[in-house]
N, C-alpha and C positions, 0 to 999 in steps of 0.2 A: 577342217574340224578342230585340229590342234590349236590353230590360231584363235578360233572362237572361244575355246576353253580358257586359253591364256588371257584373252580379252576380258571375259567375265570374271576371271579370278582377280585380275588387276583392278577391275571396276569395283568388285566387292570390297577389296582391301581399301581402295580410296574412299568408299562410302563409310566403312568402319572408322577410318581415320578422321573423316570430316565430322561424323556424328559424335566422336569422343573429344574433339578438340574444343578450345575456347571460342573459336569462331562460331561453331554451331550453338554453343551455350549462349552466346550473346544474341544470336539470331532467334533461338527458341524462347528465351526468357526476357530478352531486353537487358540482361544484367551480365556483367563480366563474370567469367568462370574463375573465381578467385577463392580458393578454400581458406586462405589467410585473410578473412574478411576484416580483421581488426585494423588493417592498414589501408583499407579501400577508401578512396576519396569521397565516394558517394555517401558514406555514412555521415559526413559533416552536414549534409542537407537536413538531417534529423536532429543532430546534436553537435553544434559547432565545437570544433577542437578535438572531437573524439578520434578522428583519423590521425591526430598528432600526439595521441597518448594522454589527452586530458579532456575534461568537460569544461567549457566556458559557461560559468554561471550567469543567468539572467535574473533581473529583479522580478518580483511578483508583479502582475499587471497593475495592481493598486499602488505599486512602489514600495520601497523599503520603509519600514516603520523605524524611524530614527531612535525612538525611545527604547524599543526592544533590542535594537542592534547595539546599543551602547550602555548596557546596564553596569552598575557598579558591583564588582565582585566582593562579597563579604568574606567568604572562606573558600579554600580549595583543598581537595583531597586527591591522593593518588600520585601520579608521576611528578616527581620533584616538588611535591607539596606535602600536606599533612597526611598521617597514616590513615588508611581506609578503615581501620578498626573503629575509629571514632564515629563512623556513620553506619555501622553494621545494622542497626535497627531501623535505618531510614531507607533501606533498599530491600527488594525481594531477595530472599535467601540465596537462590541459585545464581542471581546476578552478582551478589556480593562475593560469593565463593570464587567466581571468576576474577573479579577485580582485585581480590586479595591475593591472587596468585599470578603476578605478571610474568614469571618465568615460563609458565605453561600457556597463558592466554594472551600475553602482550600487555602493553602499558595503557593506562586509562586515567583520565582526570575529570573530576566533577567540580564545577565552580558554582557555588551558591550565590544567588542574587535575591534581593527582596521582592516580594510579591506586590505590595500596595503601590509603590511608586510607578508601576508599569501602567500608566494611564496617560491621556484619555483613551477611550475606545471607539470614538467616532459616531457619526450619525446612523450608520447601518446597524451598529450595536444597539443604539437607542431604539431604533425601530423594532429590532428583534426582541428586545426586552419589553417594549410596550405590548407587543402581541403575546409575549410570555405571560404577562399579568392576566390577559383575557383567557388564556388557556386554563387557568386555575379552575374556572367555572364551566368550561366548554369541553375539554378533552377528557376522554376516558378510555379504559380498556374493556374489550368485550370478553366473552367467556372463553375465547381462544387466544387470549393475550395480545390481540391485535389492536393497534391504535385507531381510534375513531374520533370523528368530528375535529380533525386536525388540519390546520392550514400551514403555519410556519411558527417559528419561535420555539422555545423549550417546552416540550409537552407537559412536564411535571416539575415545576419549579419548587414546590413545597413538598418535601419528602419527610414522612414519618417513619422512623426506624422500626416501629412496631407494626407497620403496615405489612401484611403478608404478601402484598404485590410490589414491595419496594424494589426487589431485585429486577423484575421485568421492567418497571418504570425507569430504572437506571439504564437498562439496555436501550430503551427507546430514546432517552435523553442523549445517549451516546450517538445513536444513528441520526438524530436530528440536531446535533451540536451546531454551533455557529460556524457556518462555512459558506463558500460561494455556491452558485447554482451548478457549476460544473468545474472540472479540474483536469489539467494535463500535467504529467510529470515525466520528464526524460530521466531515465534511470540507468546508471552504470552499476550493475550488480556483479560483485566479485565473489565467486564461490571458492572455498578453500577446504581441502580435505585433511585428514589426520596426518598425511605425509608432507603437507605443506604445498601440494600442487594447487595452482590457482588457474581460474578460468574466468573470463569476462563475458557477461551477457548484457547487451544493450537493448532496452525495450522502452516503449512509451506507454505509460499507464494513463488511461482516460476514463473519466467517470462523469455521468450525467444524472443529476438528482431531479426526479420528476415531481416529488412532493416535498414541501418544506423549503421552498425557494425564497430567500430573503430579498434578493436583489430584483428590482422591477426590470422587465424587458418585454419584447414583443410577444414572447411565448408564455409569460407568467401572468396569471389572473388569480389574485388573492392567495399567492404562495404556491399555486399549482400550475404545472405545465399544461398548456393547451395548444393543439389537440393531443390527446393521449388515448387513442382508441383501444389499445391493448392493455391499458391500465397498468403500466409499468410503475414500479416504485423507484428503481434506478437501473441504469445500464452501465456496465463495466467492461472495458476491453483492454487487452494488452497485446499489441502487435510487436513482434520481435524484429529487430534490425540486425543484430549480430549475436553469435557468430554465424558464419555462412550457412551451416547446416540447419540453423533455426530461422534464418531470415525468411520473412513472409508468413511464418506461423502466427495465426491470429486467434486468440481466445476471446470469446464473447460470453458474457454472463448477464442474465436478465432476472431481476426479482420483480414480482408483481404485488400490487397493493391488494392482496387477497390471501387470507390465511389458508384457503382451501386449494390454492394453486401453487404447486411447488416451483422452485427456481428452475430455469432452463439454462444449460451451458452448451456452447457449440465451439468447435475449433476447426479452423481451416488448416489443412495439412498440405503444404506446397509440394511435397514429394509425390503425392498421388493426385494433386489438384482437386481435392474433394473436401466438402464440409461434412463433418461428422458430429453427431449429437453425443454428448457425454452423459453417462448415467448419473442419477442423483446420488448414488452410492459413492461417487468419486469426490464428493465435497471434502472428504477427509484425506484425499490424496494430495501429493505435492504438485505444484504448478509446473508447467513445462520448463525444461532447461536444467533439471537437477537442482532446483532451488529448495530452500528449507521452509518456505511458506506453503501452507495448504490453501485450498479455496476458501476454507472457513476461517482462517486466522490471519489473512492479510490485514495490515494496520492494526494488529493484535486481535481484532474480532470482526468477522464479516458474516457470521452464521445467521440463518433464518431462525427467528425466535420459536417457530413451531417445532424445531428439531431438538430443543434443549429444555431441560429443567433448570431453573435458576434459583440459587440460594444466596441470600444476603449474609455476608460474613463480618459485617461491622465496618468500623472506620480505622484507618491506620495512617499516622503521619509519615509522609514519604518525601524524598527529594525527587522531583519529577521535572522533565524538560518540556514543559508546556508553553513556555515563552522563551524559546531558544533563539540564537542568532543564525544568520543564513549561511555562515561558512561551515564547510565540512572538513574536519581534521581527522586523520586517522594514522595510526602507527602501521607502516607497511608490513611489519613483521607480526602484526596482531591478528586476532580472530575477530576483532570488534571494529565498529565504525561509529563512534559517538564521543570522541575525545574532545576535551576542552570546551564542552558546551555549558550553557547556562541552565541551572536547575533551580527550582523554587521549592520551598518547604510548604507542603499542602497536606491537609487532613483528608486523605482520599477515601472514597468508598471502595469496598472490596466485594466482588461478586464471583461466585463459582458458577460456570456454565457447564452443566453435565449433559453429555449426549444421551438421548433416549435410546438410540441404536448405535452403540460404539462399534467402529470398524478398525480404525487405526489408532485412535486416542479416546480416552474416557472423559476428560474434562479440561477446562481452561480456567485459570485464576486470573481475573482482570482487575486492574486498578484504575479508577476513574477520578479525574480532577473534580472537586465539588462545585465549581462554577462553570467551567468550559466543557466538562463531561467528555474530554478527550481521554484516550487510553494510552498512556505512555509506556506501561509495563504489562507484560503478560507471561504466564508460565503454563505450558501445555503438558499434559501427562499422558503417558502411553498406556497400553492395555494392561500393564502390570501395576499401574498407579505411580510409576516413577516420573520424576521431573524429566522432561524430554526436550521440548523446543522452548527456548526462552527468547523474548523479544524486547526491544526498545524502539519506540518511534519518537524522535525528537521533533518538536513542532514549533513553528514560528508564527508570526502574525504580520500581515501586510498593513498598509495605512488604514484600511477599513477594519482591521483587527481580524480579518478572515483567516481561518485555519490554513496553514501551509506546512508541507513536509520538507525536511531538509536532509537528514541522514538517519539510517537505522540499521539494525541487524536482526537476523533470525538465526539462532545457533542451536544445532542438534548437539547437546552436551553429552549424550550417550555414545554417539559414534564420532564425536569431535569433527563436525562438519559445519561450516559457517557460510552464510550469505550476507555480504555487506553491501548495503545500497547507498549510493551517493546520487543526489539529485541536482540537476542543473537548473531546474525551474519548477515551480509549483504554483499554478494559478489558473484563472479562468480564460477560456477562449470563446465563450458564448456558443457552445456546441448545441446542435439540435439532434433530434432522434435520427434524422436522415444522415447527419454527419457521422454518427457512430454505428451505422449499419454495416453489415459484413461487406456488402458490395463497395461501399465508400472506402472502407479500410483496405480492401484488396487493391483498389486503384491507387490509393495514396502510397501504399507500401510496396507496390510493384510485385505483388505476390505472383509467383510463377506457376 
């Protein structure tokens, strides 16, 4: 009897040891049990060089645009250049306040280049603009502010500043800006808190546009993806690769081409091996990983037009990085990631997007380029109306002139917390709806 008790005791101890060690972790998940995931070799399969402490940049699928990559710098302000005070009126006030205080926020440089010499824009652009001309007579907004009779191209090329619908039209121009049918971006996001502690998150941002597709392919008919039985407007997913405790977390975001159907959001949580639906009230919450973007403000704005009241605030000449170059420079002691980029002087449209049902923030101030309708700057305000989260998205162009992202930041200026994003690649992979399904993502990213 005594021997039996000792045997079972030793057997239990051995089981506990096995189930807690790395051998069982590898058996159970197919992944090494390595909490310090930043140095794991498998990460290089998703982003080459990450396991060695850097990201190896790849060119956009269309190739680098040599014209945009080698622009002539007219003026420079900031670090080892002219004083920032000279361009105070050409930047959003919260961003300028940071750039003018390098001791608190780090160094920054803005390089001005000319706008007009950045041509030609290619055959895809010509096709896009030809359809844009047709849209003048065909595209309209219904009584729910939803876009109707639209295929591709810019929905509203002719804007009247006295039009009461101009703010909503600008938002739709932004959503339907000149871009490829789909996009993947490998992102190294560094978060930094007020004490200077830093943490890296590696994730892959993927997006599939179902309406407004400029490039012809086997799934595109007259600018619309076919088949699309669920009537998606776009699909957005962000699988996490690192750190270890987030690896395999997959967020899925669906918007429908229907003003009466709300967005749906899902997340796969590897620790419980379950898919959970997120509440629509969580659109104003921050995305996983302790980042400073919310579901509604990625790339400055991603909100559903039905959840906002929009107000047109006029035009403002700004320096905006809408034709930036592909290199990402940043001061490692800084809170920002947008140094030494190309900026162009543009007479931007300014729109206020005010929440109908504010939960965490009240409104966003958005700045749109008057031709490309990208949003390089945004200022988000908290429930007390204070400037809260500020953003920049620096944007490049490939050989087809398609929109590409290179580096940006989202900074919570109230609690001094920053998320700096560096991109290794931004371009198309010809994704399908099936490619961006939860099951496909789980298989690809070895979700445990």
